[in-house]
C-alpha positions as CSV (number, residue, x, y, z in Angstrom):
1,M,-79.8,-75.2,44.2
2,R,-81.7,-71.9,44.4
3,E,-78.4,-70.1,44.9
4,H,-77.4,-71.5,41.5
5,G,-80.6,-70.3,39.8
6,Y,-82.5,-73.5,39.9
7,E,-85.8,-74.1,41.7
8,L,-86.5,-77.6,43.0
9,E,-89.8,-79.2,44.0
10,H,-89.7,-82.3,46.2
11,I,-92.0,-85.0,44.8
12,K,-92.6,-87.4,47.7
13,T,-93.2,-90.8,46.0
14,I,-92.0,-94.3,46.4
15,Y,-90.5,-95.9,43.3
16,P,-89.1,-99.4,42.6
17,E,-85.4,-99.4,43.4
18,I,-83.7,-102.3,41.8
19,Q,-80.6,-103.7,43.4
20,A,-77.4,-104.0,41.4
21,E,-73.6,-103.9,41.9
22,K,-73.3,-100.3,40.8
23,L,-75.2,-97.2,41.9
24,E,-75.5,-96.1,38.3
25,D,-77.5,-99.3,37.5
26,T,-80.0,-98.5,40.3
27,I,-80.5,-94.9,39.1
28,R,-81.5,-95.4,35.5
29,P,-84.6,-97.6,36.0
30,G,-85.8,-95.4,38.8
31,L,-85.6,-92.3,36.6
32,E,-87.4,-94.0,33.8
33,W,-90.1,-95.3,36.0
34,L,-90.6,-91.8,37.6
35,M,-90.6,-90.1,34.2
36,Q,-93.5,-92.3,33.0
37,R,-95.6,-91.0,35.9
38,H,-94.6,-87.4,36.3
39,K,-93.3,-86.1,32.9
40,V,-91.3,-83.2,34.4
41,P,-87.5,-82.8,34.8
42,L,-86.4,-85.2,37.5
43,M,-83.5,-85.6,39.8
44,I,-82.8,-88.5,42.2
45,D,-79.7,-89.7,44.0
46,D,-78.2,-92.8,45.6
47,S,-75.2,-93.2,47.7
48,G,-73.2,-96.0,49.3
49,L,-70.2,-97.0,51.3
50,F,-67.8,-99.4,49.5
51,I,-65.2,-101.1,51.7
52,D,-62.4,-102.7,49.7
53,S,-61.5,-105.5,52.1
54,L,-65.2,-106.5,52.2
55,G,-65.4,-106.8,48.4
56,G,-67.2,-103.5,48.1
57,F,-69.8,-104.3,50.8
58,P,-72.1,-102.8,51.8
59,G,-72.1,-100.8,48.5
60,V,-75.6,-100.5,47.1
61,Y,-77.0,-102.1,50.2
62,S,-75.6,-99.4,52.5
63,S,-79.0,-98.1,53.7
64,F,-80.3,-101.6,54.5
65,V,-77.0,-102.6,56.2
66,F,-77.0,-99.4,58.3
67,K,-80.6,-100.1,59.4
68,T,-79.7,-103.7,60.3
69,I,-76.2,-103.7,61.7
70,G,-75.1,-100.1,61.7
71,C,-71.7,-98.7,62.3
72,D,-71.1,-101.2,65.2
73,G,-71.8,-104.1,62.8
74,I,-69.4,-102.8,60.2
75,L,-66.7,-102.3,62.9
76,K,-67.3,-105.9,64.0
77,L,-66.8,-107.1,60.4
78,M,-63.6,-105.1,60.2
79,E,-62.0,-106.5,63.4
80,G,-58.5,-107.5,62.7
81,V,-58.7,-106.3,59.1
82,R,-55.5,-104.4,58.1
83,D,-56.8,-102.9,54.8
84,R,-59.4,-100.4,55.9
85,S,-59.6,-98.5,52.6
86,A,-63.1,-97.4,51.6
87,R,-65.0,-94.9,49.5
88,F,-68.3,-93.2,49.6
89,E,-70.0,-92.9,46.1
90,C,-72.9,-90.7,45.2
91,C,-74.7,-90.8,41.9
92,I,-77.2,-88.0,40.9
93,G,-79.5,-89.0,38.1
94,F,-81.3,-86.4,36.0
95,M,-83.8,-86.8,33.2
96,V,-86.0,-84.4,31.2
97,P,-89.1,-85.6,29.3
98,G,-88.1,-87.1,26.0
99,G,-84.5,-87.3,27.1
100,E,-82.1,-89.9,28.3
101,P,-81.0,-90.5,31.9
102,H,-77.8,-88.6,32.8
103,I,-75.7,-89.5,35.9
104,S,-73.2,-87.3,37.7
105,K,-70.9,-89.2,40.1
106,G,-68.9,-88.1,43.1
107,V,-66.5,-90.2,45.0
108,A,-64.7,-89.6,48.3
109,E,-61.8,-92.0,49.1
110,G,-60.9,-92.7,52.7
111,S,-60.8,-95.4,55.3
112,I,-62.8,-97.0,58.1
113,S,-61.8,-96.0,61.6
114,T,-61.3,-98.6,64.3
115,S,-64.1,-97.0,66.5
116,K,-66.9,-94.6,66.2
117,V,-65.8,-91.0,66.6
118,G,-67.8,-87.8,66.5
119,T,-71.4,-86.8,66.9
120,G,-72.2,-84.9,63.7
121,G,-73.6,-86.1,60.4
122,F,-75.5,-89.3,59.9
123,G,-75.2,-92.9,58.8
124,Y,-71.6,-94.1,58.5
125,D,-70.1,-90.7,59.2
126,P,-68.7,-91.7,62.7
127,I,-66.6,-94.5,61.1
128,F,-65.5,-92.9,57.8
129,V,-62.2,-91.0,57.7
130,P,-61.8,-89.0,54.4
131,E,-58.4,-89.3,52.6
132,G,-55.9,-86.7,53.8
133,H,-57.6,-86.2,57.1
134,S,-57.4,-87.8,60.6
135,K,-61.0,-87.0,61.6
136,T,-64.2,-88.8,60.7
137,Y,-67.0,-87.2,58.8
138,A,-68.9,-87.0,62.0
139,Q,-66.2,-84.6,63.4
140,F,-66.5,-82.0,60.6
141,D,-69.1,-79.3,60.5
142,I,-71.6,-79.6,57.7
143,V,-70.0,-77.0,55.5
144,E,-66.6,-78.6,55.7
145,K,-68.0,-82.1,55.2
146,N,-70.0,-81.0,52.1
147,R,-66.9,-79.6,50.4
148,M,-65.2,-82.9,50.5
149,S,-68.0,-85.4,50.5
150,H,-69.1,-87.7,47.7
151,R,-72.5,-86.0,47.6
152,G,-70.9,-82.5,47.5
153,R,-68.7,-83.7,44.6
154,A,-71.6,-85.2,42.7
155,I,-73.6,-82.0,43.1
156,A,-70.8,-79.8,42.0
157,R,-70.3,-82.0,38.9
158,F,-74.1,-82.0,38.3
159,L,-74.3,-78.2,38.5
160,E,-71.4,-78.0,35.9
161,E,-73.2,-80.4,33.5
162,L,-76.8,-79.1,34.0
163,P,-76.9,-76.2,31.6
164,R,-76.2,-78.6,28.6
165,L,-78.8,-81.1,29.9
166,L,-81.7,-78.6,29.9
167,P,-83.8,-78.2,26.7
């Protein structure tokens, strides 16, 4: 963010993260809880992988699901499934003291591969193929991935909106 004229400070703290169907609904309470304690402009994010044929699963539970069954477990759940469409979503929440929570969202459509491919990235990157490509996120270098990723899109949108959110 420094290259855009903004200085960030990482506040390492644990906060209650509610579980809900939509990422947006997990962000708002987290921002409000943190604002009560820190009273400075705050930014948090949450991301998830939503697989259409699994009813949006793992969705908001993506981190927990990755830690428990990982990519291999998702591929096992997808065995024999024809509709492999999926999307990554990222929501960036921002709030200033006395203000209301603001959420910038980025989405990357794609599909789930039939096997893990690639060594880059993290999490579900080896099984997610972004729309219009034949490679998984794990096969792209970080610069390429960030240009097309859900988080890259959310950050770009957030940076466009930020000037009008600041007091």
